[in-house]
C-alpha positions as CSV (number, residue, x, y, z in Angstrom):
1,X,-0.5,0.1,-0.3
2,X,1.4,3.5,-0.8
3,X,1.9,5.8,1.3
4,X,-1.4,8.7,2.3
5,X,2.0,11.5,2.7
6,X,4.8,12.8,2.2
7,X,6.2,14.3,5.0
8,X,9.8,16.5,5.0
9,X,11.2,18.0,8.3
10,X,13.3,20.5,8.5
11,X,15.7,21.2,11.1
12,X,14.8,24.9,10.6
13,X,11.8,26.5,8.9
14,X,12.2,26.4,5.2
15,X,10.1,26.9,2.0
16,X,10.2,24.2,-0.7
17,X,9.9,25.0,-3.5
18,X,10.1,22.7,-5.8
19,X,9.1,18.5,-4.7
20,X,8.6,15.9,-7.6
21,X,8.0,12.3,-6.5
22,X,9.2,9.4,-9.2
23,X,8.5,5.5,-10.5
24,X,12.1,4.1,-11.0
25,X,11.5,4.4,-14.8
26,X,11.8,7.9,-14.4
27,X,7.1,8.9,-14.5
28,X,5.7,11.5,-12.7
29,X,3.6,11.2,-10.0
30,X,1.7,13.9,-9.5
31,X,0.3,14.6,-6.7
32,X,-1.0,18.5,-7.7
33,X,2.1,20.3,-5.5
34,X,2.7,23.9,-5.7
35,X,5.1,26.4,-4.4
36,X,3.9,28.1,-1.6
37,X,5.3,30.8,0.4
38,X,5.2,29.0,3.5
39,X,7.8,28.5,6.4
40,X,7.4,26.1,8.3
41,X,9.5,23.5,9.8
42,X,7.4,20.7,8.1
43,X,5.9,20.4,5.3
44,X,2.9,17.9,4.6
45,X,1.9,16.4,0.9
46,X,-1.5,14.3,0.3
47,X,-0.4,11.6,-1.9
48,X,-3.0,9.4,-5.0
49,X,-2.4,6.1,-4.4
50,X,0.7,3.7,-6.7
51,X,1.5,1.0,-6.9
52,X,4.0,-1.4,-5.9
53,X,8.1,-0.6,-6.9
54,X,10.4,2.2,-5.6
55,X,10.5,5.9,-5.9
56,X,12.3,8.8,-5.2
57,X,11.6,12.1,-3.5
58,X,13.9,15.4,-5.1
59,X,12.8,18.7,-3.4
60,X,14.4,22.6,-3.5
61,X,14.2,24.1,-0.2
62,X,15.6,27.6,0.6
63,X,16.1,28.9,4.0
64,X,14.7,32.1,6.2
65,X,17.7,33.3,5.3
66,X,17.8,32.4,1.7
67,X,19.8,30.0,2.2
68,X,18.6,27.1,-1.1
69,X,19.3,23.6,-0.5
70,X,18.1,20.8,-1.8
71,X,18.1,16.8,-1.7
72,X,16.5,13.4,-2.7
73,X,15.5,10.0,-1.2
74,X,14.1,6.6,-1.6
75,X,11.8,4.9,-0.3
76,X,9.6,1.5,-1.8
77,X,6.2,0.0,-1.4
78,X,5.7,-3.2,-1.4
79,X,9.2,-4.4,-2.3
80,X,13.6,-4.3,-0.4
81,X,14.5,-1.4,-1.4
82,X,17.7,-1.0,-3.7
83,X,20.8,0.8,-2.2
84,X,20.9,4.1,-3.3
85,X,22.5,7.6,-2.9
86,X,20.8,10.2,-0.6
87,X,21.1,13.9,-0.4
88,X,19.1,15.6,2.4
89,X,20.8,18.3,2.9
90,X,19.3,20.3,5.7
91,X,16.8,17.8,6.4
92,X,17.2,16.1,9.6
93,X,18.2,12.5,9.7
94,X,15.1,10.9,10.4
95,X,12.5,12.0,7.9
96,X,11.1,10.2,5.6
97,X,7.8,10.0,3.6
98,X,4.6,9.3,4.7
99,X,3.8,7.9,8.4
100,X,3.6,4.8,6.9
101,X,7.5,3.8,6.2
102,X,10.4,3.3,8.9
103,X,13.5,5.1,8.6
104,X,15.2,3.5,6.0
105,X,11.9,4.5,4.1
106,X,9.9,0.7,3.9
107,X,6.5,0.6,4.2
108,X,6.1,-0.8,7.3
């Protein structure tokens, strides 16, 4: 089962400028992301249902000091995730893509 939400948590308040979710073939999962001026620590986005597989989240954010940050992480639905490079500048170590995921990005 796919996670109901995508949650980004930063160490300090930030604005999410760009956010994408793609499957292992690079196909975008549309979840109606719209950039906003909301500067906060935690950002949550409702996700549509999607199938089993490996997914990648790419994000770009800006801190209140104007510092730009970007990163990416992967998670799997219904299968073991393959190791992937992760870039999480500005994010807390325990960030994940939804309440139904453990810290490695695997669904529970």
